[in-house]
TIFI-890532 format. One record per residue: residue in one letter; y, z, x of N, C-alpha, C in turn. Coordinates in Angstrom, 3 decimals, always signed. Atoms other than C-alpha are relative to their C-alpha. Example, Ala and Ser with C-alpha at 12.3 -4.5 7.8 and 13.67 -1.06 7.14 Angstrom:
<pts>
PT/type/n.y/n.z/n.x/ca.y/ca.z/ca.x/c.y/c.z/c.x
PT/A/-1.190/+0.000/+0.890/-4.500/+7.800/+12.300/+1.200/+0.000/+0.900 $
PT/S/-1.190/-0.060/-0.820/-1.060/+7.140/+13.670/+1.090/+0.730/-0.770 $
</pts>
This chain:
<pts>
PT/type/n.y/n.z/n.x/ca.y/ca.z/ca.x/c.y/c.z/c.x
PT/M/-1.125/-0.975/-0.594/-26.994/+10.590/+0.576/+0.208/-0.776/+1.276 $
PT/A/-0.419/+0.578/-1.320/-25.441/+9.426/+4.172/+0.765/+1.255/+0.611 $
PT/K/-0.314/-0.720/-1.203/-24.362/+11.633/+6.990/+1.059/-0.650/+1.027 $
PT/R/-1.106/+0.698/-0.928/-21.233/+11.078/+8.740/-0.550/+0.687/+1.447 $
PT/M/+0.239/-0.389/-1.151/-22.223/+11.201/+12.501/+1.279/-0.557/+0.735 $
PT/Y/-1.417/-0.283/-0.708/-19.492/+11.973/+15.348/-0.647/-0.345/+1.568 $
PT/F/+0.283/-0.171/-1.266/-19.713/+10.364/+18.645/+1.628/-0.395/+0.744 $
PT/I/-1.128/-0.091/-0.546/-17.163/+10.100/+21.722/-0.290/-1.047/+0.983 $
PT/A/+0.248/+0.942/-0.726/-16.551/+6.973/+23.528/+1.113/+0.383/+1.369 $
PT/N/-0.884/-0.117/-0.695/-14.567/+7.136/+26.976/+1.266/-0.664/+0.180 $
PT/D/-0.847/+1.058/-0.199/-12.367/+4.271/+26.523/-0.409/-0.762/-1.723 $
PT/V/-0.348/+0.633/+1.162/-11.390/+1.658/+23.569/-1.212/-1.152/+0.177 $
PT/Q/+1.378/+1.435/-0.315/-14.032/-1.177/+25.363/-1.372/+0.742/-0.083 $
PT/A/+1.387/-0.830/+0.120/-16.851/+1.873/+25.549/-0.202/+0.072/-1.788 $
PT/A/+0.211/-0.359/+1.079/-16.035/+2.513/+21.802/-0.996/-1.363/-0.535 $
PT/L/-0.041/+1.444/+0.413/-16.277/-1.415/+20.867/-1.704/-0.230/+0.727 $
PT/D/+1.567/+0.236/-0.238/-19.662/-1.659/+22.879/-0.928/+0.587/-1.330 $
PT/M/+1.062/-1.189/+0.767/-21.087/+1.357/+20.810/+0.296/-0.457/-1.616 $
PT/T/-0.443/+0.008/+1.720/-19.726/-0.136/+17.226/-0.993/-1.572/+0.004 $
PT/N/+1.348/+0.906/+0.089/-21.583/-3.259/+18.387/-1.009/+0.187/+0.013 $
PT/T/+1.293/-0.192/+0.325/-24.501/-2.083/+19.079/-0.360/+0.453/-1.460 $
PT/L/+0.406/-0.756/+1.492/-24.632/-0.255/+15.592/+0.030/-1.155/-0.763 $
PT/L/+0.193/+1.120/+0.215/-23.721/-3.589/+14.600/-1.300/-0.892/-0.608 $
PT/L/+1.175/+0.062/-0.033/-26.996/-4.651/+15.518/-1.159/+0.585/-0.340 $
PT/A/+0.701/-0.701/+0.991/-28.658/-2.128/+14.009/+0.102/-0.012/-0.970 $
PT/R/-0.126/+0.376/+1.710/-27.788/-3.036/+10.566/+1.006/+0.804/-0.758 $
PT/V/-0.701/-0.675/+0.584/-24.986/-0.636/+10.201/+1.298/-0.946/-0.241 $
PT/E/-0.589/+0.948/+0.724/-22.336/-2.388/+8.159/+1.710/+0.441/+0.761 $
PT/D/-1.236/-0.182/-0.628/-18.580/-2.522/+9.783/+0.705/+0.927/-0.801 $
PT/R/-0.915/-0.904/+1.219/-17.183/-0.703/+6.656/-0.435/+1.457/+0.363 $
PT/H/+0.401/-1.625/-0.001/-18.861/+2.167/+7.688/+0.050/+0.810/+1.422 $
PT/M/-0.099/-0.810/-1.868/-17.933/+3.175/+11.422/+1.678/-0.603/-0.209 $
PT/H/-1.374/-0.085/-0.689/-14.153/+4.247/+12.166/+0.299/+0.968/+1.143 $
PT/C/-0.606/-0.260/-1.112/-12.198/+5.184/+14.829/+1.276/+1.011/+0.015 $
PT/V/-1.302/-0.903/-0.471/-9.453/+8.187/+15.925/-0.106/-0.134/+1.234 $
PT/A/-0.306/+0.646/-1.302/-7.468/+7.534/+18.654/+1.219/+0.905/+0.071 $
PT/R/-1.259/-0.430/-0.065/-4.618/+9.177/+20.420/+1.356/-1.230/-0.746 $
PT/K/-1.212/+1.038/+1.102/-1.424/+8.033/+18.513/+0.680/-0.755/+1.310 $
PT/G/-0.512/+1.181/-0.861/-0.168/+4.581/+20.121/-1.111/-0.694/+0.522 $
PT/T/+1.377/+0.891/-0.635/-3.841/+3.650/+21.195/-0.183/-1.257/-0.857 $
PT/Y/+0.025/+1.422/+0.918/-4.009/-0.148/+20.379/-1.986/+0.042/-0.001 $
PT/L/+1.088/+0.227/+0.035/-7.534/-0.437/+19.070/-1.054/-1.371/-0.404 $
PT/G/+0.519/+1.694/+0.166/-8.227/-4.098/+18.792/-0.524/-0.195/-1.556 $
PT/S/+0.553/+0.503/+1.360/-10.732/-5.178/+16.274/-1.293/+1.511/-0.485 $
PT/L/+0.741/-1.358/+0.458/-12.201/-1.078/+15.598/+0.707/+0.274/-1.315 $
PT/H/-0.782/-0.388/+1.652/-11.362/+0.116/+12.035/+0.470/+1.105/+0.534 $
PT/V/-0.885/-1.680/+0.009/-8.769/+2.939/+12.239/-0.721/+0.635/-1.597 $
PT/A/-0.012/-0.362/+1.140/-9.524/+5.558/+9.869/+0.814/+0.161/-0.674 $
PT/T/-0.420/-0.028/+1.190/-8.558/+5.824/+6.722/+1.031/+1.307/-0.154 $
PT/A/-0.284/-1.326/-0.124/-6.087/+8.372/+5.737/-0.623/+1.376/-0.614 $
PT/A/+0.673/-0.733/+0.161/-8.457/+10.248/+3.921/-0.923/+1.004/+1.036 $
PT/Q/+0.877/-0.027/-1.456/-10.466/+10.122/+7.175/+0.499/+1.021/+0.827 $
PT/G/-0.951/-0.387/-1.190/-7.855/+10.984/+9.637/+0.758/+1.060/-0.110 $
PT/T/-0.915/-1.023/+0.069/-5.637/+13.453/+7.597/-0.540/+1.391/-0.573 $
PT/D/+0.251/-1.505/+0.427/-5.819/+16.782/+5.857/-0.129/-0.034/-1.673 $
PT/L/-0.451/+0.578/+1.338/-5.232/+14.468/+2.511/-1.171/+1.067/-1.029 $
PT/V/+1.024/-0.447/+0.562/-8.718/+15.645/+1.089/-0.152/+1.602/-0.355 $
PT/H/+0.038/-1.375/-0.296/-8.899/+19.070/+2.101/+1.054/+0.908/-0.820 $
PT/G/-1.444/-0.575/+0.515/-5.172/+19.811/+0.829/-0.174/-0.057/-1.410 $
PT/A/+0.504/+0.024/+1.160/-6.158/+18.399/-2.320/-0.597/+0.770/-0.832 $
PT/Q/+0.556/-0.309/+0.366/-8.927/+20.072/-2.873/+0.091/+1.658/-0.195 $
PT/V/-0.604/-1.473/-0.002/-7.284/+23.765/-2.124/+0.918/+0.056/-0.838 $
PT/G/-0.709/+0.439/+1.006/-4.175/+22.464/-3.815/-0.525/+0.307/-1.650 $
PT/M/+0.109/-0.262/+1.082/-6.047/+22.302/-7.018/-0.854/+1.436/-0.524 $
PT/A/+0.602/-1.818/+0.365/-8.043/+25.598/-6.645/+1.179/+1.070/-0.312 $
PT/V/-0.807/-1.242/+0.070/-5.160/+27.714/-6.193/+1.211/-0.776/-1.167 $
PT/G/-0.906/-0.237/+1.257/-2.719/+25.615/-8.807/-0.324/-0.158/-1.197 $
PT/T/+0.360/-0.137/+1.460/-5.250/+25.744/-11.218/+0.220/+1.870/-0.337 $
PT/V/-0.347/-1.440/+0.430/-5.585/+29.780/-10.878/+1.505/+0.330/-0.433 $
PT/I/-1.507/-0.647/+0.563/-1.426/+30.353/-10.811/+0.172/-0.844/-1.356 $
PT/G/-0.450/+0.717/+1.357/-1.307/+27.554/-14.028/-0.935/+1.681/-0.876 $
PT/L/+0.642/-0.762/+0.820/-3.923/+29.703/-15.526/+0.626/+1.442/-0.144 $
PT/L/-1.080/-1.485/+0.198/-1.798/+33.163/-14.896/+0.738/+0.006/-0.554 $
PT/A/-1.369/-0.403/+0.664/+1.388/+31.961/-15.914/-0.289/-0.608/-1.407 $
PT/G/+0.342/+0.473/+1.465/-0.524/+30.458/-18.986/-0.332/+0.802/-0.829 $
PT/T/+0.714/-1.591/+0.155/-1.934/+33.893/-19.587/+1.270/+0.488/-0.603 $
PT/Y/-1.047/-0.771/+0.173/+1.229/+35.309/-19.307/+1.216/-0.350/-1.108 $
PT/V/-0.895/+0.435/+1.206/+3.230/+33.019/-21.324/-0.633/+0.148/-1.382 $
PT/F/+0.988/+0.436/+1.292/+0.458/+33.322/-24.017/+0.253/+1.839/-0.286 $
PT/Y/-0.371/-1.379/+0.437/+0.753/+37.082/-24.112/+1.291/+1.012/+0.040 $
PT/V/-1.596/-0.388/+0.294/+4.554/+37.829/-23.528/+0.292/-0.875/-0.877 $
PT/D/-0.504/+0.731/+0.930/+6.664/+36.595/-26.396/+0.090/-1.013/+0.058 $
PT/P/-0.722/+1.957/-0.281/+6.330/+32.668/-26.165/+1.301/-0.706/-0.811 $
PT/A/-1.151/+0.265/+0.366/+9.106/+32.514/-28.281/+1.310/-0.109/+1.110 $
PT/L/-1.146/+0.112/-1.316/+11.317/+33.483/-25.066/-0.038/-1.180/+0.650 $
PT/F/+0.106/+1.230/-1.135/+10.121/+29.996/-23.385/+0.372/-0.992/-1.556 $
PT/G/+0.159/+0.936/+1.306/+10.461/+28.393/-26.985/-1.224/-0.714/-0.675 $
PT/M/+1.527/+0.528/-0.123/+6.758/+28.185/-27.493/-0.432/+0.861/-1.412 $
PT/T/+0.797/-0.868/+0.999/+4.194/+29.055/-30.259/-1.258/+0.968/+0.563 $
PT/R/+1.100/-0.568/-0.508/+1.471/+31.576/-29.391/-1.201/-1.064/-0.073 $
PT/N/+1.394/+0.519/+0.329/-1.673/+29.161/-28.930/-0.777/-0.238/+1.388 $
PT/A/+0.775/+0.191/-1.014/-4.572/+28.641/-26.852/-0.099/-1.308/+0.867 $
PT/A/-0.168/+1.494/-0.457/-3.775/+24.679/-26.318/+1.212/+0.545/+1.259 $
PT/L/-0.717/-0.595/-1.339/-0.846/+26.539/-24.026/-0.487/+0.226/+0.856 $
PT/V/+0.626/-0.586/-1.254/-2.950/+28.021/-21.728/-0.220/-0.768/+1.068 $
PT/L/+0.479/+0.699/-0.627/-4.807/+25.452/-21.114/+0.944/-1.686/+0.731 $
PT/A/-1.320/+1.242/-0.239/-1.512/+22.677/-20.713/+0.184/+0.795/+0.923 $
PT/V/-0.330/-0.477/-0.665/-0.130/+25.070/-18.475/-0.883/+0.003/+1.111 $
PT/T/+0.929/-0.158/-1.106/-3.237/+25.841/-16.274/-0.282/-1.579/+0.718 $
PT/F/+0.001/+1.600/-0.575/-3.668/+21.783/-16.409/+1.155/-0.662/+1.336 $
PT/A/-1.453/+0.308/-0.662/+0.098/+21.242/-15.299/-0.189/+0.796/+1.127 $
PT/G/-0.349/-0.464/-1.540/-0.451/+24.042/-11.956/-1.215/-0.887/+0.414 $
PT/A/+0.807/+0.718/-1.024/-3.548/+22.159/-10.767/+0.466/-1.052/+0.208 $
PT/V/-0.604/+1.397/-0.446/-1.754/+18.641/-11.014/+1.128/+0.215/+1.078 $
PT/L/-0.696/-0.454/-1.232/+1.214/+20.488/-9.469/-0.782/+0.495/+1.820 $
PT/G/+0.182/-0.319/-1.076/-0.731/+21.928/-7.098/-0.890/-1.013/+1.064 $
PT/T/+0.586/+0.934/-0.424/-3.042/+19.079/-6.147/+0.773/-0.655/+0.547 $
PT/W/-1.059/+1.078/-0.661/+0.161/+16.733/-5.668/+0.520/+0.996/+1.547 $
PT/I/-0.479/-0.660/-0.934/+1.871/+19.288/-3.597/-0.860/+0.389/+1.269 $
PT/A/+0.901/-0.129/-1.337/-0.883/+20.153/-0.708/-0.901/-1.393/+0.264 $
PT/S/+0.590/+1.556/-0.957/-2.362/+16.672/-0.478/+0.766/-0.567/+0.984 $
PT/M/-1.349/+0.033/-0.503/+1.315/+15.966/+0.478/+0.248/+0.593/+1.450 $
PT/I/-0.079/-0.821/-0.951/+1.368/+18.546/+2.840/-1.465/-0.434/+1.242 $
PT/G/+1.143/+0.318/-0.968/-2.346/+17.558/+4.136/+0.283/-1.310/+0.272 $
PT/A/-0.545/+1.561/-0.193/-1.545/+13.761/+4.309/+1.081/+0.468/+1.659 $
PT/A/-0.957/+0.079/-1.287/+0.988/+15.247/+7.344/-0.759/+0.798/+1.153 $
PT/Q/+0.588/-0.737/-0.848/-1.921/+17.096/+9.125/-1.209/-1.102/+0.679 $
PT/P/+1.217/+0.342/-0.752/-4.717/+15.947/+11.428/-0.862/+0.238/-0.794 $
PT/N/+1.408/-0.478/+0.742/-8.199/+16.235/+9.815/-0.352/+1.208/+0.523 $
PT/S/+0.853/-1.428/-0.304/-9.611/+19.898/+10.163/-1.120/-0.420/+0.737 $
PT/R/+1.209/-0.042/-0.849/-12.749/+18.901/+11.024/-0.050/-0.458/+1.432 $
PT/H/-0.076/+0.663/-1.180/-11.760/+16.893/+13.721/+0.595/+1.176/+0.838 $
PT/K/-0.930/-0.821/-1.248/-10.232/+20.054/+15.833/-1.049/+0.112/+0.549 $
PT/A/+1.045/-0.184/-1.106/-13.668/+20.105/+17.689/+0.366/-0.931/+1.014 $
PT/F/-0.004/+0.899/-0.558/-12.732/+16.812/+19.026/+1.645/-0.334/+0.747 $
PT/A/-1.652/+0.076/-0.058/-8.609/+17.203/+19.358/+0.297/-0.337/+1.624 $
PT/S/+0.037/+0.160/-1.537/-8.931/+18.016/+23.289/-0.432/-1.741/+0.502 $
PT/D/+0.606/+1.365/-0.815/-11.169/+14.568/+23.921/+1.086/-1.220/-0.432 $
PT/I/-0.785/+0.733/-0.104/-8.937/+12.837/+21.997/+1.355/-0.132/+0.352 $
PT/R/-1.401/+0.061/-0.941/-5.597/+13.905/+23.597/+0.017/-0.461/+1.574 $
PT/A/+0.247/+0.391/-1.570/-7.415/+12.699/+26.850/-0.547/-1.469/-0.117 $
PT/G/-0.065/+1.183/-0.028/-7.740/+9.348/+25.628/-1.043/-0.489/-0.462 $
PT/R/+0.971/+0.598/+0.362/-10.903/+9.358/+24.410/+0.059/-0.362/-1.598 $
PT/I/-0.039/+0.487/+1.480/-11.846/+7.558/+20.882/-1.406/+0.800/-0.614 $
PT/L/+0.978/-0.531/+0.553/-13.628/+9.378/+18.207/-0.608/-1.203/-0.743 $
PT/V/+0.306/+1.079/+0.442/-16.187/+7.103/+16.841/-0.734/+0.949/-1.325 $
PT/M/+0.486/-0.323/+1.102/-16.980/+7.963/+12.949/-1.100/-0.562/-0.445 $
PT/V/+0.796/+0.844/+0.472/-20.469/+6.351/+11.778/-0.377/+0.820/-1.392 $
PT/D/+0.900/-0.405/+0.853/-21.532/+6.811/+8.469/-1.794/-0.353/-0.668 $
PT/A/+1.279/+0.700/+0.012/-25.460/+6.320/+7.801/-0.599/+0.689/-0.827 $
PT/P/+0.848/-0.560/+0.768/-28.135/+7.019/+5.706/-0.646/+1.087/+0.357 $
PT/T/+0.864/-0.909/-0.731/-30.007/+10.387/+6.111/-1.083/-0.575/+1.339 $
PT/D/+1.372/+0.771/-0.909/-33.271/+8.281/+7.158/+0.279/-0.433/+0.902 $
PT/Q/-0.078/+0.826/-1.594/-31.610/+6.458/+10.064/+0.945/+0.354/+1.133 $
PT/V/-0.905/-1.051/-0.593/-29.643/+9.491/+11.411/-0.596/-0.173/+1.911 $
PT/E/+1.006/+0.067/-0.864/-32.518/+9.939/+14.163/+0.759/-1.274/+0.949 $
PT/S/+0.240/+1.088/-0.530/-32.841/+6.402/+15.263/+1.383/-0.623/+0.490 $
PT/L/-1.077/+0.596/-0.825/-29.246/+5.591/+15.460/+0.830/+0.808/+1.076 $
PT/T/-0.352/-0.842/-1.419/-28.337/+8.704/+17.751/-0.386/-0.190/+0.953 $
PT/T/+0.812/+0.359/-1.334/-31.268/+7.892/+20.168/+0.687/-1.500/+0.695 $
PT/L/-0.434/+1.478/-0.425/-30.131/+4.000/+19.881/+1.425/+0.066/+1.185 $
PT/V/-1.215/+0.041/-0.552/-26.806/+4.989/+20.939/+0.317/+0.800/+1.424 $
PT/H/+0.854/-0.955/-1.372/-27.836/+7.785/+23.697/-0.364/-1.031/+0.669 $
PT/D/+0.583/+0.926/-1.037/-30.172/+5.102/+25.128/+0.811/-0.973/+0.616 $
PT/R/-0.516/+0.943/-0.405/-27.722/+2.404/+25.433/+1.077/-0.061/+0.485 $
PT/H/-1.504/-0.692/-0.147/-24.660/+4.250/+25.918/+0.120/+1.110/+0.452 $
PT/P/+0.450/-1.276/-0.564/-25.336/+7.123/+27.938/+1.195/+0.795/+0.352 $
PT/Q/-1.005/-0.646/-0.023/-21.766/+7.511/+28.541/+0.957/+0.727/-0.909 $
PT/S/-0.651/-0.669/+1.475/-20.741/+8.246/+25.183/-0.573/+0.921/-0.781 $
PT/G/+0.608/-1.653/+0.403/-21.674/+11.667/+23.753/+0.070/+0.395/-1.484 $
PT/Y/+0.513/-0.249/+1.172/-23.121/+12.294/+20.365/+0.638/+1.454/-0.009 $
PT/R/-0.876/-1.655/+0.096/-20.841/+15.320/+19.111/-0.295/+0.761/-1.671 $
PT/G/+0.275/-0.692/+0.924/-23.017/+16.138/+15.946/+0.308/-0.989/-1.696 $
PT/L/+0.025/+0.777/+1.489/-23.103/+15.313/+11.928/+1.451/+0.936/-1.237 $
PT/E/-0.998/-0.739/+1.144/-20.719/+16.339/+8.898/-1.299/+0.098/-0.739 $
PT/P/+1.253/-0.544/+0.924/-23.293/+18.281/+6.449/+0.054/-1.205/-0.782 $
PT/A/+0.672/+1.249/+1.525/-22.953/+15.555/+3.626/+1.447/-0.697/-0.191 $
PT/I/-0.998/+1.440/+0.354/-20.806/+12.367/+2.737/-0.313/-0.621/-1.513 $
PT/P/+0.451/+0.862/+1.226/-20.649/+10.873/-0.856/-0.851/-1.544/+0.344 $
PT/A/+0.710/+1.175/-0.014/-23.348/+8.172/-1.181/+0.451/-1.199/+0.212 $
PT/F/-1.248/+1.264/-0.229/-22.101/+4.772/-0.215/-0.301/-0.457/-1.267 $
PT/P/-0.434/+0.493/+1.685/-20.612/+2.741/-3.160/-0.977/-0.980/-0.311 $
</pts>
């Protein structure tokens, strides 16, 4: 299991120095991503992906849940009301099909809305990002979190450790 660690660097150079320190500590480059104010040139730093920088994933999760419930209610309604009105026959597969369609449609619509919104997990860092600081996200194995936090704090005292995300999927 891995944890996502959050650090704030004062500027792009500080973020680059921090990521170089983490590279020397054997954190792979692909496990470090940055979020900055719109228009900030990050140079060789990795920009956060759409899934990391927007609410795409959260939107998809909420959309799937809501769409499934609405699809189930609509399917049940069609099942118990005369389905011939809709040109269908009474069948349990109809309920499942409408539920699945609701889940797919809800996921798609909500993920499109979420892709246009900043990541809700980054709200705590919004004022720092607006002020021109760089949010550095590091995905590290759970057993290395403490040592990496200490390393960054010792070598880059001007950069702040801002906490952990509870859990992210294990590295591929």
